[in-house]
C-alpha positions, 0 to 999 in steps of 0.5 A, spaced: 852 621 091 845 623 091 844 625 098 851 629 097 848 635 096 845 635 103 852 635 107 855 641 102 854 648 104 857 655 103 863 656 108 865 663 111 872 665 112 876 671 113 878 675 106 883 672 102 888 675 097 886 669 092 880 672 089 875 670 084 874 676 080 878 682 077 879 687 082 878 693 077 873 693 071 875 699 066 875 696 059 871 690 055 877 685 056 876 686 064 869 685 063 869 679 059 874 676 064 869 678 070 863 675 066 866 668 064 868 667 072 861 669 074 858 664 069 864 658 071 862 660 078 855 659 078 856 652 074 860 650 079 856 652 085 850 648 081 854 642 080 857 642 087 851 643 091 847 638 087 852 633 089 854 631 081 861 631 082 866 629 088 870 634 092 876 632 088 873 635 082 873 642 085 878 647 087 877 653 092 877 660 091 874 666 095 869 671 094 869 676 100 868 672 106 865 666 102 869 660 100 867 657 093 868 651 090 870 651 083 870 646 078 877 644 076 880 638 071 880 632 075 882 626 071 879 621 076 872 624 074 871 624 067 864 628 068 868 634 071 872 634 064 865 634 060 862 640 064 869 644 063 869 643 056 862 646 055 864 652 059 870 653 055 865 652 049 861 658 052 867 662 053 869 662 046 862 664 044 862 669 049 868 672 046 865 672 039 859 676 042 855 670 039 852 667 045 845 669 047 843 664 052 846 657 055 841 652 058 843 647 063 838 642 063 837 635 067 833 630 065 832 622 067 830 618 060 835 618 055 830 617 050 826 623 052 830 628 053 824 633 052 822 631 059 826 635 064 827 635 071 831 642 072 833 647 067 838 653 069 838 659 064 844 664 063 842 669 058 847 674 056 847 681 053 852 686 050 852 693 050 856 698 045 861 698 050 861 690 051 857 685 055 853 685 062 851 679 066 843 680 068 840 675 074 833 678 074 834 682 080 831 689 083 839 690 083 842 693 077 848 696 075 849 700 069 854 702 064 859 707 068 858 703 075 865 702 079 868 695 080 866 695 087 859 696 086 859 690 081 863 686 086 857 687 091 852 685 086 856 679 084 857 677 091 849 678 093 848 674 087 852 668 088 850 668 095 842 667 093 844 662 088 847 658 094 841 659 098 837 656 092 841 650 091 841 648 098 834 649 099 832 645 093 830 637 094 835 632 092 835 630 084 834 623 082 839 618 082 839 617 074 839 624 072 843 626 065 846 633 064 846 637 057 847 644 055 844 648 049 847 654 047 842 659 043 845 665 039 844 672 036 842 670 029 844 677 026 851 676 028 853 668 028 855 665 022 851 659 020 856 654 021 859 656 027 860 651 033 864 652 039 869 647 041 865 641 044 858 642 041 855 640 035 849 643 031 842 642 035 835 642 035 831 648 037 826 644 041 819 647 041 817 644 048 820 642 054 816 637 059 815 637 067 812 631 070 810 635 076 808 642 077 814 647 075 816 654 078 821 659 075 826 662 080 828 669 078 835 670 081 838 677 079 842 682 075 849 684 074 852 689 069 859 691 068 857 696 063 860 692 057 857 685 059 850 682 062 848 675 064 841 673 067 840 667 071 833 663 072 832 656 075 826 652 073 824 646 077 819 642 080 815 645 085 815 639 090 823 641 091 822 648 093 816 647 098 820 651 104 824 655 099 820 662 099 820 663 107 828 661 107 829 666 102 825 672 105 829 671 111 835 672 107 832 679 104 832 676 097 828 679 092 828 672 088 821 671 085 817 665 083 813 666 077 810 661 071 814 663 065 817 659 059 824 660 056 827 667 057 827 670 050 828 677 048 821 679 046 824 684 040 827 678 037 823 672 038 816 672 040 815 666 044 808 664 047 811 661 053 806 656 058 808 652 063 803 646 066 803 640 069 807 635 064 807 641 059 813 646 059 811 649 052 815 654 048 810 655 042 812 659 036 807 662 031 806 658 025 807 663 020 814 665 023 819 663 018 825 658 019 830 663 018 828 667 024 828 661 029 834 661 033 841 657 032 842 652 037 848 648 039 848 642 043 854 638 046 857 632 042 856 628 048 851 628 054 853 627 061 851 622 066 853 622 073 855 616 077 850 618 083 848 611 085 
C-alpha cells in the first residue's frame, strides 16, 4: 500500500447525472450539504491518493468531467470506518456551528504524536446567513454568489487538491492518522463532544523532522458557510510540486506559517523550523481563552506494509 498512491490518478469522464454537490444553493440547508460534501470529498481525495485504503473502500462520484473516489463503509477495511466516523463527528459540529477547524495529522511514532509528517487543516467560518468554505485561494465568492460560481470554484479546488496529492512523495509505511477538532469557544458548550471524539489537549507545538512547507489551497464561499484548506508537509516531498502547479495555472503558494488561527480570536505566534513547528501562546493568556479541542476516541494505523 505504501506505493499505491503512485498508480492512482484522477480520471476524466463525460458528465454524469450522479453528481457530488447540490445543483442549487439558495438557503443554509443546501449550503450545509455543500460544505459537508466538499469536506468529505477532500478527505476522500487525500486518503485515496496517499494510498491509505484499498479500492474497495471507495465509491465513485462525478464532479463535471472528474470521476472522484469517495470513502464508503467497507467492513473488510475497518480503517475506512474510523475515518468515516471522524467525518460524521465533524458533520455534527458543523450542523451546530461549533467547528472552527479540523486538523488531520499523520505521524509515525505512537509515543511522540507531536512529531508529525503531514498536516491537513480545514478551517470553517459562518456568516450571519450561514457558512462558507475557504481554501486560501485568490478566487473568492461572497454572499449572493450563484450556485454555478460556487460549483466552478469547488471544481477548481478539488482539481488543485488532486494535483497536490499526486505530486507529494510517498508516506512512511508506519504512518498513523489522527484528527483534532478546534471549536469556537464563544458558542461551544464546555462539555460538548461530537460522536467518535473525546476531550483533547490543545498542544502548544508540533514538530517536523525535516524542513516543513505550507501549501495554501484556496477559497469557496457559498454565502452561508466557508472552509479553508492548508497542507503542511516536509519540503523533500514537494521538490517538483511548484513547477507542476504553475503549469496548471494554480494560485497555490508555499509559505512558512503555523496553524491557521483567527487573529481576532487567538493571537498565535507561529514559527516553523527544522524539528520545530511551534504555535506559542502568550504566557499571560488565561486558560479560558485557549481553544477547546477534541480528538478521536481511537487513532488509526493503516496497514500499508
